[in-house]
C-alpha positions in Angstrom: 27.3 -12.9 191.7 30.3 -14.3 189.6 33.7 -15.2 191.2 37.1 -14.5 190.0 37.1 -18.1 188.9 33.9 -17.2 186.5 36.0 -14.6 185.1 39.0 -16.8 184.5 37.0 -19.2 182.8 35.8 -16.7 180.5 39.3 -15.5 179.7 40.4 -19.1 179.1 37.3 -20.0 176.9 38.2 -16.5 174.9 41.6 -17.9 174.7 40.5 -21.4 173.1 37.5 -20.8 171.2 37.0 -17.1 170.9 33.3 -15.3 172.0 30.0 -16.8 171.9 29.1 -15.2 168.3 25.6 -14.2 169.4 26.4 -13.2 173.0 29.2 -10.9 171.5 26.8 -9.2 168.7 24.0 -8.6 171.6 26.7 -6.9 173.6 28.1 -4.8 170.9 24.6 -3.6 169.9 23.6 -2.9 173.6 26.6 -0.8 173.6 26.0 1.0 170.6 29.2 -0.1 169.0 31.2 1.1 172.0 33.8 -1.6 171.7 35.2 -1.4 175.2 32.0 -1.3 177.0 31.0 -4.1 174.7 33.7 -6.3 175.9 33.2 -5.2 179.6 29.5 -6.4 179.1 30.5 -9.6 177.5 32.7 -10.4 180.2 30.2 -9.7 182.7 27.3 -11.5 180.9 29.5 -14.6 180.1 30.5 -14.8 183.7 27.1 -14.7 185.1 26.4 -17.5 182.7 29.1 -19.8 184.0 27.8 -18.8 187.5 24.2 -20.2 186.5 25.8 -23.2 185.1 27.4 -23.8 188.5 30.3 -26.2 187.1 32.1 -25.0 183.9 34.6 -27.3 182.7 37.4 -25.3 183.5 36.7 -25.1 187.1 35.8 -28.6 187.4 39.6 -29.5 186.4 41.3 -27.0 188.8 42.4 -23.7 187.6 45.8 -22.0 187.5 45.9 -18.4 188.0 46.4 -16.5 184.8 49.6 -14.7 183.8 49.7 -11.2 182.2 50.9 -12.5 179.1 47.7 -14.9 179.0 45.3 -12.0 179.5 47.0 -10.1 176.6 46.1 -13.2 174.2 42.8 -13.1 175.4 42.5 -9.2 175.0 44.4 -9.2 171.5 41.5 -11.9 170.6 38.8 -9.6 171.7 40.3 -6.7 169.6 40.5 -9.0 166.5 36.8 -9.9 166.9 35.8 -6.4 167.4 37.9 -5.5 163.9 35.7 -8.6 162.4 32.0 -7.1 163.9 33.0 -3.4 162.8 33.7 -4.8 158.9 30.2 -6.8 159.2 28.7 -3.7 160.4 30.1 -1.8 157.9 28.9 -4.4 155.0 25.6 -4.3 156.6 25.1 -0.7 156.4 26.4 -0.7 152.8 23.9 -3.3 151.9 21.0 -1.8 153.5 21.8 1.7 152.3 21.6 0.5 148.8 18.1 -0.7 148.8 
């Protein structure tokens, strides 16, 4: 089971480079475009991946506790990604329905 350190690393990763596109798309699809559930699933799956890796770079360097402001930055980033995913999904629906 992932520890708080794994989740901290996921939040830091989101702040620095954003989500992994394929993993985000998979979570979004599995949760049938329910963005809140997709976010939760993404966080859990990525934390599990980091746990399996055993030593993500952020943990090796030591990890300071996150401040509330940092969590809001990560959350804002996730919401922007959801907006982008929604646009991509809308375009795909339009293209598919025109054929």
